[in-house]
C-alpha positions, -999 to +999 in steps of 0.1 A: -599+532+271-566+516+275-554+515+310-516+527+321-492+519+298-467+491+306-441+493+280-414+520+282-390+532+259-365+554+274-338+575+249-301+578+250-289+590+222-252+592+225-227+579+202-192+584+199-200+590+156-223+589+133-227+560+114-224+564+070-270+555+079-277+569+109-304+593+109-305+599+147-302+631+167-266+624+185-254+649+213-245+641+248-255+648+284-291+648+296-296+625+320-312+650+344-339+660+323-344+629+312-348+618+349-370+645+355-394+638+321-397+604+340-410+613+373-436+638+353-449+610+334-455+587+361-491+590+363-490+571+331-468+541+337-484+509+353-466+483+367-437+481+335-433+445+316-408+459+295-380+488+297-360+494+260-329+520+266-324+526+231-302+552+214-282+561+202-256+539+218-267+543+257-238+524+271-216+555+267-235+568+294-214+553+326-234+521+343-235+547+374-258+572+356-282+543+340-283+533+379-297+561+387-326+564+361-332+528+367-333+530+402-359+554+392-380+528+377-372+500+403-404+503+424-427+501+387-414+470+374-432+441+375-421+403+385-394+397+358-397+422+332-374+424+303-352+459+305-331+457+270-299+479+263-286+489+230-245+488+223-220+491+203-194+464+206-164+483+212-180+501+233-181+478+261-157+455+279-163+425+303-159+445+336-191+476+319-211+441+307-208+429+344-218+460+357-249+465+338-261+431+343-258+437+378-281+475+376-311+451+364-304+448+327-315+413+317-311+417+275-283+431+257-282+439+218-252+440+203-250+459+168-224+442+146-243+447+112-217+428+093-186+409+103-170+414+069-140+445+076-149+460+042-190+464+047-181+478+076-163+504+062-186+516+037-209+514+069-190+536+092-188+512+121-164+514+142-161+477+156-139+452+139-146+419+137-133+408+165-142+432+186-182+419+181-172+385+189-156+397+220-181+418+231-207+389+222-187+365+253-187+387+275-219+396+275-232+359+273-207+355+304-218+382+323-253+362+327-279+383+302-310+365+300-308+369+262-282+383+241-291+395+208-273+403+171-283+431+150-272+430+110-278+442+079-282+429+041-287+456+012-254+469+022-239+480-010-212+458-026-222+428-002-222+394-024-239+364-016-206+351-004-203+379+026-239+372+036-229+334+041-200+345+054-218+365+084-247+338+082-222+312+097-204+337+118-235+345+137-248+312+144-211+299+156-219+327+182-249+312+198-266+342+202-299+339+217-318+362+194-308+382+156-325+410+139-314+414+106-325+444+088-324+453+050-306+487+052-320+519+041-301+549+029-322+581+047-322+612+036-296+637+049-275+604+062-238+601+045-242+573+022-273+595+002-246+619+002-221+598-008-240+583-035-244+544-025-269+521-044-282+494-031-288+468-051-320+460-070-352+438-055-341+408-071-309+403-050-324+421-019-350+395-021-327+367-025-307+376+007-340+381+022-350+345+018-314+332+024-313+349+059-346+333+066-334+299+054-302+297+073-313+309+109-341+283+107-324+255+097-297+267+126-329+266+151-340+300+151-375+307+149-387+334+124-411+357+146-409+391+131-399+399+094-366+409+106-367+390+134-355+359+151-349+339+180-339+307+201-375+294+220-384+318+243-362+343+240-381+365+215-380+404+227-410+406+248-411+449+244-413+445+204-439+419+211-454+451+223-454+476+196-460+445+170-492+440+194-502+475+192-497+482+232-495+510+245-457+527+252-445+556+266-418+575+254-393+591+273-365+617+260-355+637+228-369+632+204-385+597+217-429+584+207-455+581+226-491+560+221-515+562+250-549+561+248-555+568+215-531+593+213-493+601+198-469+620+206-429+627+200-412+648+217-393+679+194-354+675+184-327+694+199-313+683+229-306+717+241-343+729+239-352+693+253-330+700+290-340+740+293-374+724+293-375+699+319-348+723+342-381+749+339-401+729+353-421+722+317-425+687+295-405+692+264-421+705+230-443+683+212-465+674+181-498+655+191-515+637+169-550+620+176-551+587+167-590+581+150-602+541+147-593+542+112-552+547+119-559+526+146-576+496+126-549+498+096-521+503+126-530+471+139-534+453+105-494+466+093-480+456+124-499+424+131-489+406+099-452+412+108-455+388+132-462+351+128-493+347+146-526+354+139-545+381+138-581+383+154-601+408+133-626+410+162-596+430+176-585+444+144-612+457+128-619+448+088-596+457+061-596+487+035-607+457+010-621+428+027-626+412-008-589+409-017-590+384+010-604+361-002-580+365-033-547+365-017-560+330+000-568+318-036-529+325-039-518+310-012-504+342+000-527+346+040-549+321+057-580+328+072-604+301+102-631+323+113-620+357+124-580+345+123-562+361+099-523+352+087-498+352+063-483+319+048-446+314+045-447+329+013-470+359+021-445+365+050-418+371+023-443+398+003-462+416+029-460+445+022-475+439-013-501+419+009-510+449+029-513+473-003-539+452-019-559+451+021-558+482+029-561+515+013-525+531+027-501+516+055 
């Protein structure tokens, strides 16, 4: 039986506008309800090693309101806790970033997606490249322990030259951490309605390999499938997810996994607020996680990171006979109970998992 959760996610789904690739809930105004849910769930929390304020664009909530939420949490923060916040570059300025740092935010993740204006236009992004550069510089000046930038590859219309330009730009910024994701076109988004087409698999694979190669050459560690960090700047909150640690999620649509149960707060800000105002928990979909589900998730999550997976902890794969075949093929290595993907295997992680597991 696991103990109290040491990791907390706060969903703050505020956005000035919906980006073309976004499928998140978008609404404004529910800080009091979120604090009420947090108080209601306090018994599930132990000393907090990490807190993550995600969205949406949490920085559209003014620092004084964020301060109230963090003041509620402050007695629970462990020494050296990582407190992260997501931000769109156009929503922050020098003064606000200093305020965020002053109220206890230690890490900021800025959503750039690209530095190429024509790609930003296709993604319906509000920030210009100059606003991204300015936000990064102001965040660095504000004294955050880690400054991260999010980028995308596989964007419709993205050429190899565009990718090289984005690589050069982000390396020149000298940030501590970079998340570089492959674009997905999700159901119900503007990109889907526009009929946007993603590049073929070969072009996307070439782009991914170039991202990894370019960032490693610049001194970043490829520590997770889509994440790169200078030494000591890995996102501890995300590492907790990939380690299959328990975490509590608070807010509309937030997901929690605690003590073998997973639940998701239902969408709908109005219903969420009404439930908390009435002193009730928000409506939730609850799933009991059986042994096989937990085992498969440990494999799926554990092979994302650049460290060994302990099969004594994770349990066996569904197809243990595939381990030898994949090892012979140069896609993974084994030592006792430890398994890890090779560099080549990391580029085809999903294919490896399909060989090992019934479903992932």
